[in-house]
N, C-alpha and C positions, 0 to 999 in steps of 0.2 A: 210264818214266814223263816223261821231258824230252820226247820227240818228240810225245807226246800232247799236252803242254801246248802247244808252239808250233802246234799243228793247230787249236787252238779258235779262233782269230780268223778263219781262212778259212771255218769253218763257220757263224760268226756273220754273216757277210757274205752267204753264200747265203740264210739265213733272212730276210733283211731284206726281200727282194723279195716275200715271200708276202702274199696280200690274202685278208681273210674277209668274206662277205657273208652276211646272214639275211633270211629273209622274216618280216615283220610281219603276222600275219593281220588280215583286215578285222574290223570290228564292225558291230553292227545300225545305228549311226549312219551308216555308209557306204552304206546303201542305201535306196532309196524303195519304198513298199509301202502301198497304200490300196485300198478297195473302195467303190464308190458305185452308187445305182440312180437311175431317172427317176420312181419312186413312192414315196409314204408310205402311201397308201391303194388299194386296187384292189378291183375286182368280178371277177365270172367272166369267162372268156374273154378276158382281157387280156394281151398280150405286154408282159414286163417285161424292160428292157436293163440289164444290169448291166456296169460297166466297172471293169476292174482295172489300176491306173496302178503300175509298178514300175519299178526301174533301179538301177543302179549308180554311184555318184559316183566322180571322179578318186580321191578319196582311199582308195578300195578298193584299189587298186594293182595289182590282177591280175584276171583272169577266173575265174569261179566255174560250176560245174555247178548250176544253180538248177531246182528245182521249186516250181511254183505249182500248188496245189490249190483248185479251188471246190467246195463242199459246198451243193446245194441243199436245203432244209429238210425235215429228219425230222419238224418240228412237224405233227402231224395235225390235222384238222378235229375238231370235237366228236363226229363220228359215226365218228373213227378212220380217215377216209380220207385219202389224199394228194391235196393240193389244188394242187400244182405239177407240170408236165410239161416236159421240156426240149424246146425248139424244134430240131428235127433241122436241121443245116446252120448253127446260128447262131454257134457258138463260133469266134472268129477264131484266125489262126494268131499265135503268139508270136514273140519275137526269133530271127532266123536261120531264119524260116519253119517254126518248130517246129509240127507238128500237135498238136491237143489229142487227149486219148483219153478217150473217154466211157465212163463204167461206169454203164449203166441200173440195175443192181441195187443198188449201193451209192450211186448217186445222186451221183455226183462226177464233175469234168472235171479233168484234168491236163494241164499241159504241163511236159515235161521238157527244158529249154533246156540243151543240151550245154556251151555256152561264152557266159556273160555278161560282156562286157568292161567295165573300168572306164570311166566316162564316157558310160555309155548310160542316161541319165535320161530320164523322162517317156515311157517305153515303154507301150503301151496294148493290152490284149486285152479284147475284149466277148465276152458270151453273153447268149442270151435265154432266159427260162423263161415259161411260159404257165398262168394259172390256169385250171382246168377247172371243169366243173359237178357235180363228185362230191358238195359240200355246197351245200344249197339253203335252210338254215334262215336266220333273220335275225339271228342273234346273230354279232356279229364276234369275231375272233380274231386273234392275231398269228403270222406265221411269220418265221423268221430265216435269212438266207443268210449262210455263212462262207467265209472264203478263208485259207489259209496259204502262207507263202513260206520256203523254207529253201534253203540250200546246204552245202557240206562243211566250213564254218565256223560259221555261225550259223543259228538259227531265229527268223525274226520273229514279233512278236505278232500272233496272229489276227486278222484284222479281220471285222467283222460288219455286217450291214445287216438291220434289222427293219422290215416291212411289215404293215399292216392289212388283213385281208379281210372285206370286207363284202358280202354277196350281194345283188345288185340285181333285185328281182322284174322278169321280163320284161313288158313292155306288150305286151297281148294286141292284135295287129292285126285289124281289122274283116275280114270276108269281103268279098272285092270282089263288086261288082255283075256279073252275068254280062252280058257283052258280045259281040261279034264279036271273033275272034281276028286280032290284026294280022299283018303280016309280020314274021317274025323280024327283030331288029336284029343285024347282024354284031357278034359280040365280039372284042376284042382277046385274042390268043394269050398265055397266060402265059409268063414265064420257065421254064425247066427246072430243077426242083431236087428233092431228096428231102426229101419233107414228113414222113414218120414211119418209126420203126423199132420194132418191139416183138418181144419173146422170147415165144413162147407155149408153148415147152416147152423144158426143159433135163434133161439127164441126165448119168450119169458117161461117156458115149460119145457124146453127140450133141446138137445144137442145132437147133431148128426157130424161124424167125423169118418176120415178114412186114415187107414194105416197100411203102411207099406214094410215088409220084411224081407231079408235075404233068402230065406228058406220058405218052403212049406210049412206054415205054422198054422196051430189054433191059438185064440187069445181068451185071456181073462181081464176084464176091465174092472176095476176096483174104483169106486168113487165114493165122497162124501163131502159134508161141509167142513171138515178138518183135515190138514194134511197129516197130523198124527193118527186119525181113526177115519179110515176109507171102509165105512160099514156097508156100503152096496156094491153087488157083483154083477156082471153081465158075462154069460160065457159064450163064444163062438167055437163050434166043435168042428167045423169044416176046415180042412186044410186048404190053404191059399197063400199066395205071396200078398195079395191085395184084400183088404176087408173094409167092409162099410158097417157101422154099428150106429145105432141111436139110443140115446139115453131120455127116457120119457119121467114125466110125473115130477119135475124140477120146480122149485119155488122162485117166483120172479125176482129179479134184482139182487141174486144172492152169490157169493162167491162159492164156487165148489172147487175140488181137487180131485185128481184122477191119476192112476197109475196102470200102466198096461204090461201083462205077462205073456210072453209067446212061447209056446213049446212045440218043438219040432217032432217030426215023425219018429225020431230016436230017443224022445223023451227028455232032451236037453231044452233047459229053460234060460230066457234072459228076461231081465225086467227092466222096465224103463224108468227114467226120471219121473218125477211127480209134475204133472201139469195141471195149470189152473184156468179156470175160466169164469166169467159171471154172465149170469143170465140176463135177457133184456127186461127192461121195465115193463109193468103191465100194459099191454098194447096189442093191436091185431097185427098179425103178420103181414107183410108185404105182398099185395097182389100183382102178379107180373104176367098173368095170362093174355091179357088184351095189349100188350107192349108190342111193337113194330122192330123186327130185326132185319138188317140188311147186309149184305157182303158183295163189295165191289173190288175188282180187280183189273187193271188195264182198260180203266172205263166201261167195263163189262159187268152187268149186273149177275152175280152166280148165284144169290140165294136172297128171297125174301119170305117170311114166314106169312105174308098175307096171300100169296099164291102157292106156297109149297102145300102139297096134300100130304107128302110122307111126314110122319111124325118124328123121324129121325133121319133126315135127308144128309148125303155124303157129297161134299163138295171137293172138286178134284183140282189141286194146284200143283205146279211145277216147283222144284227146288229152289228157294231163293226168290220166289215171287212175293211181291207185297200186296196186301189187300186192306182195304178199309172197312172196318166194323163198325156200323151205324145202330144205335139203339134209342128208340124214341119211346118216351113213357106217354101213355094214354092220358093219366090223371097226373095231377102234383102230387109227389111223394117227398117225404122228410129225408132225404138222401143225404148221408153224411160222406159216404164215398162209394165210388162205382168203378169195377174195374173188368177187363176183359182176361179170362184165364183160358189158356190153351193147355190140355193135358194130353201127353202121350199115352195112347191106349196100350202099348205092349206091355205095360207093368200090371193091367186088369187081368190077365191071364191066371187061371186058377190051377194050372196043371203043369205049369213050366216055370223053370227059374228064370225070373226077370226081375233083378234088383233094381231100385231107381238109379237113374242115371243123370247126367247132367242134361240140362233142356228138357226133361221130361214135363216140367210145368213151366210156362211162361205166363207172367203176369204183368198187364200193361194198364194202367189209370187211364180211363176214358175222360175225355175233355168236352165239357159242356160248351158247343158253339153256339147254340141259341137254346132260350129256356125249353127244357124237357128233351132236347135232342143232344145225344153223347155219341162221340166217335173216338175210336182207337185206330192209329195206323199200325199195322202189325206185319211180321213177315215171319214165315215158317222157318224155324231154325235147322231142320234135319228132315231127311226122308221117314216116312211111317205114317200110322194113324192117328189121328189126334180128336179130340173131343173139345169144342169150343162153348165156353159158359159165360154169362155175366153174373158177376157177384156183386150184390148190393148190400150195404150196412146203411142202417138208418140212424137218426138220432136217438132213438129209444135203445139202442143195443141190439136189434134184431139183425141178423145176417142171413141172406136168402140167396140161393144160387138158382139159376135157371140155365138149363141147356139148350144151346142154338142149332148146333149141328154137328155132324162129324166131317173131318176134314182129311182127306188123303193126300200126302205129299209124296209125288213121283218124280223120276228124273225127267229132264227136256227131252224131247225128240231129238236125237243125234245121228250124225251122219260119219261113217269112217271109211278110209281107204282099207279096202279087203286084203290088200297083199302086205302093206307096212303096218297095218293095225294102229293108224295115228288118225285123230281127228281131221275131217275135211271142211275147211272153211270155205265159203263162198259157194256152197252147193245150192241149187234151187229145189225148193221143197212146194209141191202143190199138195193141200190137203183137202180131201172131199169127205162128206158125211153120206151115210146110207139112208136115204129116203124111203121109209117103210111104205108109203103111199103109192111111190111110182116104181118100188124096187130097183131103184137105180142110186149110183154114186153121183152126189152134185156138189161142186166146188163149194167152199166155205166162203160166205158173202158177210159183209158188214152189216147188211139189212138183218140177217138171222142171228149172227154172232157177235154183234157189236164192234169195238174198235179193233179190228183184227187185220193183218196184212196177208193176202193169200193171192199168189206164191209168195215165198219169202226165201230170204238167203240165210244159210247158216253163219254164225259169228265164228270167232277166232278158235272156240273150242267146239267147233262143228255142231253146234246146237241151235235150235230154234225155240224162242218162248212164246207158246202159244195156249192160252186159257181156253179151253173148249169143255163142254158138259161130258157126262157119261153117254157112250153111244158106240155106234161101229163107223170105222173110218178107213180111208185108204190113202197113203202117202206115195205120190209119185215123185222120185228124186232124181235129179240128173246134175252133171257137173261137166266143166269143159275138161275133155280127154277122158271122160269115164261113160260107161255103158248105163243108159237110163235102167232104173230098177223100180217096181211097184210093189208095195207092201200093205196087206189088209192087217188091222188090228182093232181090238176092242179095249175101251176105257170103261172101267166100274170100280166099285169099291174092293172086289175081290182081289185077292193076291195074283200077281202076274200079269193082270190085265192092266197094263201100263204102256206108256209111249215107247216104241220099239226104237234099237239101236240097228240103223241100216248100213250095210256094207256095199261099197260100189267098186266095180271091177275096172280097171283101166282099158280104153279102146283108143281107136284114131282120133286126133284132135279135129280131123275133117269129116268126122261121122255128123249126122243130121242132128242127133241130140247135142252134141258138143257145140255145133253151130247156134242152135236154138238158146243153149243155155248162156253162150257168148251175148246174144242179142239181148237176152233178158237183163244180164248183169249191166250192159249199157244202159237200157232203159231204166232199171232200177237207180243207178248212178244218177241219171239226169232227174228223175222224180225226187229223189233226195236232196238234190241241189237245189230244185224248184221249192220243195217244201222248206228248205232252210231260208231260201229269200224270201219265202211268204211269211214266214215266223217272224223275220227281222223287220219285215215291212210293218208289223204289227205293233213294234215296240218303239215307245216313245223317246227311250234312251237312245236307241240306234238313230232313230230320225234326228235327233240333236247332233250326235257324233258325225252323222252324214252331212248335216247342214254345215257344220264347221269345216269340214275337209273340202267340201265345195267352195265355200266362201275362201279359204286360205288358199285353194288351188288357183282361184281366179286371180287372187292378189299377186302370187308367185308368177303365174303366166303372164300377167301385165308386167312385171319388172322384167321377166324375159323378153317380151316384146318390145320394151324399152330399148333394150340392148340391141336388138336388130334394128330397131329404128334409127339409132344414133350412132351404131357402130363402137360403142363404148363397152369394153369387156366388164364381167363381173368383178375381176381382180382391180381394175383401176377406177371403179365406181367410187370408192370411199375418197380416193384422192381428187376425183373430180367434183364431188360433194363439199369436201372440205375447204378447197380452193375456191369454190364460188360463194362458200358460206362467209369465208372471212372477207371476200371482195365486198360484200354487203355493208360491212363495217368499216373497212379500211381501204379506200381506192388504191392506194399504194402499198401492197402487201410484199413481204419478203419470205424467204426459205423456200422458194419455188423456182424451178427453171421452166418455163413456158413459152409457146410460140404458136405460130401457124405455119402450114405448108400448102402452097399453091402451085399452079403450072403456069406456063407462060403467059396465059391469058386471065390471069389471077384467080381462076376457079379454084376453090378448096379441094384439096387432094386427102380422099379418105383410104385409112389403112395403110398409111404410109409408115415403115418401120423405121425407128428412131433408136440406135444403139448408143448407150452412154459407155465410152471405153476410156479405161485408165492409159494415159499418154505413154507413160513409161513402160508398163508391161505389156499392153494390148488386151489385158483382160476386160471382158464385158461386164460392167458393173451392174446395170439394169437396161431394160428395153421397155418400150411402149409403141403403141400404134395411134396414129392419129384418128379421130372420129369424123364425122360426116361435116362437121364444120372446118376440117382440116387442123384442128387445134390439139396440143398436147401438153401434159401437165408431168413434170418431175418435182418430187420431193427432194430438196437439196441436202443430201447428207453426206458430201464428198469433202467437205471442209477446204483447204486452201491447195488440195492437188490439181495438176492439171490434166483436164478431161477433154475428149473431144467427141462431137456428136456425128455418128454416121447415118447420114439419112439415104434410105433405099425405098425404090418401089419398081417392081417389074414394068418394064416399058419406059423407064426414065433413068437418066445418067445419075450414079449416086453423087452425094455431095457430103463433103466432111466440112465441120466447124470446129475450131479449137477454141477453148474456154481456158483462160488462165488466171490464178489467184482467186480473187473473190469473184464468183461466178453465179451470183444471185441475180439472173437476168430475168425479166419478163417479155413476153410479146416479140420474141424472136421471130422475123419473118424470113422464112425460106422459100426460095422459087426453085423448082425441079425443072429440067430441061428434057424434052422427049429424047429418047435414045433409039438405038437400032436392035438392041437385044430383046424387043416385046415378043412374047410367043402367043400365038392365038389361043383363047379359052376353048376348051373341050365343050361338047354339047352337055356333058355332066356339071360342068361349073356353071354354064348359063342356066341350067335348070336350078341350081342351089341358090344362085342370086336371085332368081325370079321369085323363087319361095320365100327367101329372105326378106324381099322387099314386099311382097304380099304380107308377110307377118308382121312387118314393122307398120304398114298402114292400119293393121288391125288394133295396134295399141290404144288408140283414143276409145276405140269401142269397148276394148276390155275394161278400160279404167272406169268409164261409165257404168258399165254392168257391176264391177266391183263396188261402185258408190251406192248404186240401187239396191244391191243384196245387203249391203251395211246397215243402211235406211231401213230396211225390213228387218234385218235382225235387233236393230235398235228397238223397234215397236215390240219385238216378240220376248227378247231376253234382257233389255234393259242396257244402260250405258255401260256398266261394269265389265260385262262380257263381251261387249262390242267394241270398246275403245281399243285394245290392241290391234284389231283389224283397221280400224280408223288410222290409226298412227301409222301403220305400213303403207297404206293408201296416201296418207298425206305425204308421206316420204317420196312417193312415186310422182305427186303432183309437183312437188319442189325440184325434184330431178329435171321434170320437162320444161318447168318455167326457167331453171337456169339454162337448160340446152337452147330454148328459144331466145332468150335474152342475148346469149352468145352469138346465135346465128344472126340475129339482128344486126348486133356489132359488126361482124364480119363483113355484113352486107354492106354498111356504110364505109 
């Protein structure tokens, strides 16, 4: 034991030279991370630049493996369509020349930085998103872009950026006046870049994609299961601005990475960012051959694959025309999403410069109306040739596209003034088709061409909208004050075989064609008015409104007939009503000057004018006419001033009554004596008096009809909606009772 004790000091000396160090992990405050954009409100076809600022401060103390991910919004438009597309080639490299990885399926961009050292602040990466034209309603909505940043130590708080989308209705550009074709102006050659990439099909073992470039290029596609090692390549040696390629023999349910290199004819190269995709789970591809597709525009069936013999039919539509695309699945499919895709064919040419432009691809989600039946309401965005596809993604990850038809979008048939070169609205256009069996032109009819109006009148733009199939046609055009013109034309998928622009020459307004066109315009106006009335007659809401108007009119008419019957004017009805209402509860009322006027035989005199005059100034303070009972009523608002009543009527001597001091008098009896100044009534005056008397006798009938209508309304619409009308009719009844009661009193 003693030797051991002596050895301990030596051991302690050796341990004194050992050093211990520890790594303190960084915190979120050691890192920089933010997201910003250059817009708060955008419209369609707008490029939005997003900027992510990131970095690590010196306090981080070490390098980190940092991953930054941007997610472009899955906030869909009200029609459930995606409103944002990634702008190919817009994502910049991150620190250390880290290439972004684009996931078009999950709509993400990822930068995996192998080593972000401490002290690398204010690093910036950018990318662009473009709003498309998939949503064209005027209702605005918001979409949100988010971004995340993490490393092996911390996860930063997600950054978001919200923008408002508001569709801007495009301004229609007028058609140019035909002029001589000038010599073409040389255009600058655009830079080479890859303008778009899209996946058209994806299965457990393969991918088919399309690539658009701004110049004629050949492609090299490198791909693999690691973004750092793209071990497989595919070469496309044919120069084109549009390429389709297929990658085969892939493994199921596996993530792949892909990068595209484009080389132009001058040997210049450009390389894309890295794209990623995941193959489908082990499953059979979707079978779409037996499914049914139809296209309907303006209630006319333009296409059905059950009757169309042509494998690639071409449908003709006029600019701005809307159509319904319906797709019916024959069997139950595990559908995750289904979309209608409209692609502009002008980018498909192999020997022409045709970069991807706005509205070249229109994608509209289809809505399942009933099980297995999907529909998309679409509108062609511009002139040109398009291809219509249906794209279906299933729950296993398969993506399949099926081409439905070609669509050619042309201008409407238009009519112009030949001299002034301006559109001609209101021109009559009769279209006939060439019947190959009879070798004659026959007018288009709804029996053969669906819901079509022929002849028709041009609109304010000098155009008519008429959906008709390919064929040979003749248009006979006339307008008031213009010479009739006939033009033969062809409609087909070929360039130049479109609706014509027809020019009319002015002529005499008394020509036969002008008179015929005027007669047609009159008939057309009458037909439209009749159709409008017929449409309203089928509207339950319009029926309710009309019923209310009729009932209210009867009640108002009843009130008017009451004034004819009693000779009480509308202005004095409130005084009449309130005076008698007070008398119900107080036999001796105050605050009124009232009375009656009779002749020498004690017969009540109606429409005797009674003027209330200030005795000192001679100013007329108010006036009133007696009604059929000879009665009159004043609301006494004159205080203690002396007034006089001047009583006059044509054919009688005037009479003056002086009222001094407190003149709250009731039941003043005034007798007028006949005079010599009576003038004979004219025939017109007798006629007015007779009509007024007849109208007065209709008062009781109108009151009874109003009550019957109200009882009917009560059974149809209930007490709540009928009560206001009952109240007005009840007022009419009370007024009539007050008048009869006073008449009985005067008779006594």
